[in-house]
N, C-alpha and C positions, 0 to 999 in steps of 0.2 A: 505494499501498501503506497500513499505518498506521504515524504514528511513537512508536516502542516507548522507554522510560526505564528501564534496568536497572540497578537497586541493587544494590552489594551490600552489607549491615554489618555483613560482620566489624572486628574495629579488629586486626585484624592484616594488616599488610603482605605476607601468605606465607600467605593465606588461600587455603586450601583452596573455601571458600564462595565466595569471589571469580571465582578460578580456571575453578569451576562450571558459576556463570552465566554469566562472559566467552565459554566455553566455550559456550551455547547460542544468543546472542548471537551467534555464527556461523550458526550454524541459521537466526535469523529473519532473516538477511541476506540469506543465498542465496536466500529465501523471493523477498525484493522487501522485503522493513520498512526505515524508515530505521532505524537506534537508536545513542542516546544512551548513555554508562552516566552514573554517578552512584558514586564509594565514599563512600561516608556518612561514612567516616572519615577525608578530605579537609577535612570542612566544618571547619572550628575549637573545638574542645571546649570554649573560654568562649563562643562562641554558643551554642554546644547548649545545654548544661545553666546556661549565662543566659538563656536565651530569650530572644535578641536578635536580635528578626522585623522590626529594617531593617538585623542587619548582611549587605552585601554578600553573602554566600555563603550567607546565610539566602532573603535576597528571589531570589536567579538558581536556591536549592535550591527552591522555592515557582514558581518559573515554569516551569520545567524539568516540573514532575508534571505544570503548568496547559497545556501546552504536546502536551503525550503524549494518545495513544488508548490506548494500553493500559504497562503499570508491570512487569517482572518483581522479585519483591522478594526474595532470597536472604537468606540469613541463619541462622547458626553458631547451636544451640541448648543452651543456658546451662541447668543446673541446671529444665529441661521446660518451656522456655520462649525467644522468640527475643530479640536481642539487647536490651543495655542500649542498644548504639551506635540500636538502628532503633527501640526508647522514644522516646530524646532525639527526634531526625531528625521523626520522627513527630507528636511532639511539639509542635512549632513549626512545622508543617506549617498552612492554614485546616483546621478542621473539615472541611469538603469539599471537601476537597482530591484524591478519586481518585471525584468525581461525575462520573456519566458514564463513566468507565474499567472498561476491564476486565482485574483482574489475576492473574498468576501468580509463587503462591508460591512457594519454592523453601526447601528445608532442608540442612543438614548437622550430621553428629553425629556422636560417637564408638560409639553404644549405640542401637539400635533399640528402647530403652525410649523414647525421643524421638519417638517416631512421630507421635505423637500431636500434637506440638505443634502446627503450625501449622490442623489444626480447634479445638484448644481454646484458645489462645493469641492468636496471628496472627487469624484468620479474626473469631473477633469484632471485630478493633479495625480492617479496612481496612473491612468491614461499614457498621461509624458512622463509617467519616469519607467511606460514599458513592458505593463503587462498583460500579456498576451491574451486573458480571456480575464469580465470580473462580471462576476456571476450577481445576477440583482439584488443587493440589497437590504436590510429591515432595518426601522426605523421603531424604537420601541418606550413604549411612554411609561417614564421612572417608575408612575406607581404601579404599574403592573408586574415588580420585580418586587420582592419581595424576602426576609430573610430571616426564614421560621425560630423556633426559640434557638433549638439545635444548630444553628448556624446556614443550614442549608439554604439554598435556594429556589424559593418560587416563582416559578410564574405562572401570568396566568391563560387560563386554557385558547383562549383562539389567541394569545400572542405565541404561546407554548404550538401549537400547531401551527403557523405562521414559521417561525423560528425555525423546526423540525422540518419543514419544507426548503427553506432557503438551502440550510444545514445540508440536507440529504440532496438536494443540486451539484450548490459547491463538489461533496466528497464525491457524486455524481463526475461530474465534470475532473476532480481530478484519475481518472478512472478507476473511481472507487465501487465497486460491490455492493448494493447494500443489505445485510440482513434484515429482516424483520426483527422490526424495533419500535416499539412501541410508541404511539406517544406521548411524550414523557417531554415535549419540550428542548 
């Protein structure tokens, strides 16, 4: 199966975006993919903002993008655009860091007013970086992502079904053969 890099681009340590992306990582692993994660907030800010291409964290992130067959990118939407953290990360990667990659863009936000941010803000940047295939992404409302008392992430049923579909489409685009998975989001 495919090697997938799953990126959370939320600056928050208690991010619903990160929880949603990690929730989908589990689905991809159950489908047989090798999933590694990158929380962009763990990359030192001075390296990102100073565009320090030689910083070990930037070198490592660049290598992780290069080694992946597919990339999941999850970002919160702020003011109708993807996070500044994601922009800073993408800016330090090589121009064609996504060449030959299949990409699944995901976004979270507080209002459906931001639902088109994936297509109008994020997709053009991913395309300019050479992505071979950008599968349809999905926007999930923050209120549809909850954390249970035991720390388990729960996604509202309608959102979970839609996310399962886009995740499965991504898996298929990577050459995966879907096993019968219950709709668990």
